[in-house]
C-alpha positions in Angstrom: 0.3 -27.3 -11.7 1.4 -27.5 -7.8 1.2 -23.9 -7.0 1.9 -22.3 -3.8 1.7 -18.8 -3.2 -0.4 -15.7 -3.6 -3.0 -14.9 -6.1 -3.6 -11.0 -6.8 -6.5 -9.7 -8.4 -6.6 -6.2 -9.5 -9.8 -4.6 -9.3 -11.1 -1.2 -11.7 -14.5 0.4 -11.2 -16.0 0.4 -14.7 -19.3 2.7 -14.7 -20.1 1.5 -11.0 -19.2 -2.3 -11.9 -16.1 -3.9 -10.5 -13.9 -5.6 -13.2 -10.8 -7.7 -13.0 -8.3 -6.2 -15.0 -5.2 -8.3 -13.8 -4.4 -11.1 -11.8 -0.8 -12.1 -10.8 1.0 -14.7 -8.9 2.4 -11.8 -6.4 1.0 -9.3 -4.3 0.0 -5.9 -6.1 1.8 -2.7 -4.9 0.4 -0.4 -3.1 -2.4 -2.9 -2.1 0.0 -5.2 -0.6 0.9 -2.5 2.2 -2.6 -2.4 3.3 -3.1 -6.2 3.6 0.2 -6.6 5.3 -0.4 -3.9 7.7 -3.5 -5.9 8.8 -1.8 -9.2 9.2 -1.1 -10.0 13.0 0.1 -13.5 12.6 3.9 -14.1 11.8 3.8 -13.4 8.2 7.2 -15.1 7.5 5.5 -18.4 9.4 2.9 -17.7 6.8 4.8 -18.0 3.7 7.1 -20.7 5.1 3.9 -23.0 5.7 2.7 -21.7 2.3 6.0 -23.0 0.8 6.1 -26.2 2.5 2.2 -27.2 1.7 1.6 -27.0 6.0 -0.9 -24.4 5.8 -4.0 -26.3 6.6 -3.7 -25.9 10.3 -2.5 -22.3 10.5 -4.6 -19.9 12.0 -4.3 -16.2 10.3 -5.1 -13.7 12.9 -5.9 -10.4 11.6 -6.3 -6.8 12.9 -9.9 -5.7 12.7 -9.4 -2.2 11.7 -9.5 -1.2 8.0 -6.1 -0.3 6.4 -5.4 1.9 3.2 -2.2 3.2 1.5 -1.5 6.0 -0.6 1.4 6.1 -2.7 4.0 9.0 -3.0 5.9 9.1 -6.4 8.6 11.3 -7.9 8.1 14.1 -10.5 7.6 12.6 -14.0 6.4 9.0 -12.8 5.8 6.8 -14.4 7.8 7.9 -17.3 11.3 9.8 -16.7 11.2 10.4 -13.0 13.7 12.6 -10.7 15.8 11.1 -8.1 18.1 12.4 -5.4 15.6 14.7 -3.9 15.9 15.1 0.1 13.1 14.4 2.0 11.7 15.7 5.2 9.6 12.7 6.7 7.9 13.4 10.1 7.4 10.6 12.3 4.1 9.0 11.6 1.4 8.6 14.2 1.2 5.2 15.5 -1.7 4.1 13.5 0.4 4.8 10.2 3.1 2.6 8.7 5.6 4.2 6.2 6.8 1.8 3.6 10.0 2.9 2.0 10.3 2.0 -1.8 12.1 4.1 -3.9 14.1 6.0 -1.1 18.2 5.9 -0.1 19.7 7.1 2.8 23.0 9.0 2.6 24.7 10.7 5.4 21.8 10.4 7.7 19.6 12.0 5.2 16.7 10.1 3.2 16.4 10.9 -0.7 14.1 9.8 -3.5 15.7 7.0 -5.5 12.8 5.6 -7.5 9.5 6.4 -9.1 7.5 5.0 -6.2 8.9 6.4 -3.3 6.9 5.7 -0.6 3.6 4.0 0.5 1.8 5.8 3.3 -0.4 3.3 5.2 -2.8 3.9 8.3 -5.4 2.0 10.1 -8.7 3.3 10.8 -12.2 2.2 12.2 -13.8 2.6 8.5 -12.1 2.5 5.1 -12.7 6.5 5.0 -11.0 6.8 8.3 -7.8 4.8 7.1 -7.8 6.8 3.9 -8.1 10.0 5.5 -5.2 9.3 7.8 -3.0 8.1 4.9 -3.8 11.3 3.2 -3.0 13.6 6.1 0.2 12.0 6.6 1.2 12.0 2.8 0.6 15.8 2.8 3.2 16.0 5.7 6.1 14.2 3.7 7.8 16.9 1.8 10.3 16.7 -0.9 10.7 18.5 -4.3 8.5 16.8 -7.0 6.4 15.0 -4.4 2.9 13.9 -6.4 0.2 11.5 -5.5 -3.3 10.7 -6.9 -6.1 12.5 -4.5 -8.8 9.9 -6.0 -7.1 6.7 -4.8 -9.9 4.7 -2.9 -12.9 6.8 -3.9 -14.5 5.1 -6.4 -14.3 1.7 -4.4 -15.7 3.4 -1.3 -18.7 4.2 -3.5 -19.1 0.6 -4.3 -18.8 -0.6 -1.0 -21.6 1.9 0.3 -23.7 0.5 -2.9 -23.8 4.1 -4.3 -23.6 4.0 -8.1 
């Protein structure tokens, strides 16, 4: 087939070895947020060129910093989750971007409106620094029923260092 798009590969650490657990013809979530954060080029132009088959001479410019994301979710996710919880979201530092997923704004206030609520994505000079910044800001976002995994990225950091 004449495929034009992105192939996403999901990897899991199994006993110290990386295994492909899925692949899709779309980007995964929350991995996408960390990847998009590092693209300095015009992302829309990149997608247009992919779609039209004119990618050959396109120069993709990347931010050399590392990036990591932590997904905040609602109580009950991935099953029956709660909605409509008012959120307190402090302004993130310049090295952190918040990607709204399951939120809604009403009367100037932000509320939860889905299972996956907010991806907190940060830059860092190392993967560890980027992840730490994301966790630091994730703790500052407040809403009733907020939950997130505290181990995201830890196993892959060990693989990257060669520790098993």
